[in-house]
C-alpha positions as CSV (number, residue, x, y, z in Angstrom):
1,X,0.0,0.0,0.0
2,X,1.1,3.6,-0.6
3,X,2.9,5.3,2.2
4,X,1.5,8.3,4.0
5,X,3.9,10.8,2.3
6,X,2.7,9.6,-1.2
7,X,-0.9,10.0,-0.2
8,X,-0.2,13.5,1.3
9,X,1.5,14.6,-1.9
10,X,-1.1,13.2,-4.3
11,X,-4.0,14.6,-2.3
12,X,-2.5,18.1,-2.1
13,X,-1.7,18.3,-5.8
14,X,-5.1,17.0,-7.1
15,X,-7.1,19.0,-4.5
16,X,-5.2,22.2,-5.4
17,X,-5.6,21.8,-9.2
18,X,-9.2,20.8,-9.1
19,X,-9.9,23.4,-6.4
20,X,-8.9,26.2,-8.8
21,X,-12.1,25.4,-10.6
22,X,-14.1,24.8,-7.4
23,X,-14.3,21.1,-8.0
24,X,-13.6,18.1,-5.7
25,X,-10.6,15.9,-6.7
26,X,-12.1,12.5,-6.0
27,X,-12.6,11.6,-9.6
28,X,-8.8,11.8,-10.1
29,X,-7.7,11.0,-6.6
30,X,-9.5,7.7,-6.3
31,X,-7.9,6.0,-9.3
32,X,-4.4,7.4,-8.3
33,X,-4.8,5.9,-4.8
34,X,-5.8,2.6,-6.3
35,X,-2.8,2.7,-8.6
36,X,-0.6,3.3,-5.5
37,X,-1.9,0.2,-3.9
38,X,-4.9,1.4,-1.8
39,X,-7.8,-1.0,-2.2
40,X,-10.7,0.4,-4.1
41,X,-13.3,0.0,-1.3
42,X,-10.9,2.1,0.9
43,X,-9.9,4.6,-1.8
44,X,-13.5,5.6,-2.7
45,X,-14.6,6.9,0.8
46,X,-11.2,8.5,1.3
47,X,-11.7,10.3,-2.0
48,X,-15.2,11.4,-1.1
49,X,-14.1,12.7,2.3
50,X,-11.2,14.5,0.7
51,X,-13.7,16.0,-1.7
52,X,-15.7,17.3,1.2
53,X,-12.9,18.9,3.2
54,X,-11.2,20.5,0.2
55,X,-14.4,22.1,-1.2
56,X,-15.6,23.0,2.3
57,X,-12.3,24.6,3.0
58,X,-12.6,26.6,-0.2
59,X,-16.2,27.5,0.7
60,X,-15.1,28.9,4.1
61,X,-12.6,31.2,2.3
62,X,-15.3,32.2,-0.3
63,X,-17.9,32.9,2.5
64,X,-15.4,35.0,4.5
65,X,-14.7,37.1,1.3
66,X,-18.4,37.3,0.5
67,X,-17.8,35.7,-2.9
68,X,-20.8,33.3,-3.1
69,X,-24.2,34.2,-4.5
70,X,-26.0,32.2,-1.8
71,X,-29.4,32.5,-3.4
72,X,-28.1,31.1,-6.7
73,X,-26.1,28.4,-4.9
74,X,-28.9,27.2,-2.6
75,X,-31.3,26.8,-5.5
76,X,-28.8,24.5,-7.1
77,X,-28.2,22.5,-3.9
78,X,-31.9,22.2,-3.2
79,X,-32.8,20.5,-6.5
80,X,-29.6,18.5,-6.5
81,X,-30.5,16.9,-3.2
82,X,-34.1,16.3,-4.4
83,X,-33.1,14.6,-7.7
84,X,-30.1,12.6,-6.4
85,X,-32.4,9.8,-5.0
86,X,-34.3,9.7,-8.2
87,X,-31.1,9.2,-10.1
88,X,-30.1,6.4,-7.8
89,X,-33.5,4.7,-8.3
90,X,-33.3,5.1,-12.1
91,X,-29.9,3.5,-12.1
92,X,-31.7,0.2,-11.6
93,X,-33.9,0.8,-14.7
94,X,-31.7,2.4,-17.3
95,X,-28.3,1.0,-18.5
96,X,-25.5,3.0,-16.8
97,X,-23.5,3.0,-20.0
98,X,-26.1,5.1,-21.8
99,X,-26.1,7.9,-19.3
100,X,-22.3,7.6,-18.8
101,X,-21.6,8.0,-22.5
102,X,-23.9,11.0,-22.7
103,X,-22.2,12.6,-19.7
104,X,-18.8,11.9,-21.2
105,X,-19.9,13.6,-24.5
106,X,-21.2,16.6,-22.6
107,X,-17.9,17.0,-20.7
108,X,-15.9,17.1,-24.0
109,X,-18.5,19.5,-25.5
110,X,-18.1,21.8,-22.5
111,X,-14.3,21.6,-22.7
112,X,-14.5,22.6,-26.4
113,X,-16.9,25.4,-25.7
114,X,-14.5,27.0,-23.1
115,X,-12.1,27.7,-25.9
116,X,-14.6,28.9,-28.5
117,X,-13.9,32.7,-28.8
118,X,-16.7,34.7,-27.2
119,X,-17.3,38.2,-26.0
120,X,-15.7,38.9,-22.7
121,X,-19.0,39.7,-21.1
122,X,-20.4,37.1,-18.6
123,X,-24.0,36.6,-17.6
124,X,-24.8,38.0,-14.2
125,X,-28.6,38.0,-14.2
126,X,-30.5,34.8,-14.4
127,X,-34.0,33.3,-14.2
128,X,-34.8,30.8,-11.4
129,X,-35.0,28.1,-14.1
130,X,-31.2,28.0,-14.7
131,X,-30.1,27.1,-11.1
132,X,-33.0,24.7,-10.5
133,X,-32.4,22.9,-13.8
134,X,-28.6,22.8,-13.2
135,X,-29.0,21.4,-9.7
136,X,-31.6,18.9,-10.7
137,X,-29.7,17.5,-13.6
138,X,-26.4,17.4,-11.6
139,X,-28.2,15.7,-8.7
140,X,-29.8,13.1,-11.0
141,X,-26.6,12.2,-12.7
142,X,-24.7,12.2,-9.4
143,X,-27.1,9.8,-8.0
144,X,-27.2,7.7,-11.1
145,X,-23.5,7.3,-11.6
146,X,-22.4,7.7,-8.0
147,X,-20.2,10.7,-8.8
148,X,-20.0,14.3,-7.4
149,X,-22.4,16.8,-9.0
150,X,-19.7,19.4,-9.4
151,X,-18.5,17.8,-12.7
152,X,-21.9,18.7,-14.2
153,X,-22.8,21.9,-12.4
154,X,-19.6,23.7,-13.5
155,X,-19.7,22.9,-17.3
156,X,-23.5,23.7,-17.5
157,X,-22.9,27.1,-16.0
158,X,-19.8,27.8,-18.1
159,X,-21.7,26.9,-21.3
160,X,-24.6,29.1,-20.1
161,X,-22.1,32.0,-20.0
162,X,-21.6,32.7,-16.3
163,X,-18.5,34.2,-14.9
164,X,-16.0,31.3,-14.3
165,X,-15.1,32.8,-10.9
166,X,-18.7,32.7,-9.8
167,X,-19.1,29.2,-11.2
168,X,-16.1,28.0,-9.1
169,X,-17.5,29.4,-5.9
170,X,-21.0,28.1,-6.5
171,X,-19.6,24.7,-7.4
172,X,-17.4,24.5,-4.4
173,X,-20.4,25.3,-2.2
174,X,-22.5,22.5,-3.8
175,X,-20.0,19.7,-3.9
176,X,-19.6,19.1,-0.1
177,X,-23.3,18.1,0.3
178,X,-23.1,15.1,-2.1
179,X,-19.6,14.1,-1.1
180,X,-20.3,13.9,2.7
181,X,-23.5,12.0,2.1
182,X,-21.7,9.4,0.0
183,X,-18.9,9.2,2.6
184,X,-21.4,8.5,5.5
185,X,-22.8,5.6,3.4
186,X,-19.4,4.0,3.1
187,X,-18.6,4.7,6.8
188,X,-21.8,2.9,7.8
189,X,-20.8,0.0,5.6
190,X,-17.4,-0.2,7.4
191,X,-15.3,0.7,4.4
192,X,-13.4,3.6,5.9
193,X,-9.7,3.3,6.7
194,X,-9.1,6.4,8.8
195,X,-5.3,6.3,8.3
196,X,-5.7,6.6,4.5
197,X,-8.7,8.9,4.8
198,X,-7.0,11.4,7.1
199,X,-3.7,11.2,5.1
200,X,-5.8,12.3,2.1
201,X,-8.0,14.8,3.9
202,X,-5.5,16.8,6.0
203,X,-3.5,18.2,3.0
204,X,-6.7,18.8,1.1
205,X,-7.9,21.3,3.8
206,X,-4.9,23.5,3.0
207,X,-5.0,22.9,-0.7
208,X,-8.6,23.8,-1.0
209,X,-8.2,27.0,0.9
210,X,-5.0,27.9,-1.0
211,X,-6.6,27.2,-4.4
212,X,-9.6,29.4,-3.5
213,X,-7.3,32.2,-2.4
214,X,-5.2,32.1,-5.5
215,X,-8.1,31.8,-7.8
216,X,-9.8,34.9,-6.4
217,X,-6.6,36.9,-5.8
218,X,-4.5,36.3,-8.8
219,X,-6.4,34.6,-11.6
220,X,-8.6,36.4,-14.1
221,X,-12.0,34.9,-15.1
222,X,-10.5,33.8,-18.4
223,X,-7.7,32.0,-16.7
224,X,-10.2,30.1,-14.4
225,X,-12.2,29.3,-17.5
226,X,-9.3,27.7,-19.3
227,X,-8.4,25.7,-16.2
228,X,-11.9,24.5,-16.0
229,X,-11.7,23.6,-19.7
230,X,-8.7,21.4,-19.0
231,X,-10.4,19.8,-16.1
232,X,-13.5,19.0,-18.2
233,X,-11.3,17.2,-20.7
234,X,-9.6,15.3,-17.9
235,X,-13.0,14.3,-16.5
236,X,-14.1,13.3,-20.0
237,X,-11.1,11.1,-20.5
238,X,-11.7,9.5,-17.1
239,X,-15.3,8.6,-17.9
240,X,-14.4,7.6,-21.5
241,X,-12.2,4.9,-20.1
242,X,-15.0,3.8,-17.8
243,X,-17.9,3.6,-20.2
244,X,-16.5,2.9,-23.6
């Protein structure tokens, strides 16, 4: 099994990179931990808890700096929570591969759209339909595939034309809810190895806060947008290997 130093380093790096876009790192961290020798049943809850602490840490920074549009974010969270159980139920009725391929295609589409030249004006006003739809779809897919909803919330809002910095803060606010719920499920099932989990989580606390600080302080919206585009492609490749 991987030693503690390796887990520390991998967790910090992945949490920092994904944190720049407000996303949890579990989708990358879990397969890396498995590659390093951590059993998959142990790696998955460790990744989910790391997701939770890194995005929660980033959210603390964003709340302190008053960077989160709470009305917008809470609407996304509300429908995400409502539709996640529906997605989990439908996973028994519809082949996972169909939804997985559609999700993968959307991630690549979103990644491409990030680099399509557009006017440098971002949408600030919105109808209630956008956050409710975004949260509902993210929650459904999250429940269906067993993944964090941030990988869908972020690309939908980017394609819709919102400021990438706003997208990052809203996504970081939404991700902890689904991540901690999934973690508690694994904890109840007795799959949590606290040595591995804490070795992943502790560096993620600092990485999440640091990435939120750097993103707000030093990166322009276009820089954050390009980082998100790269992350969308990485997520797309990850799911491509899983479903095709």
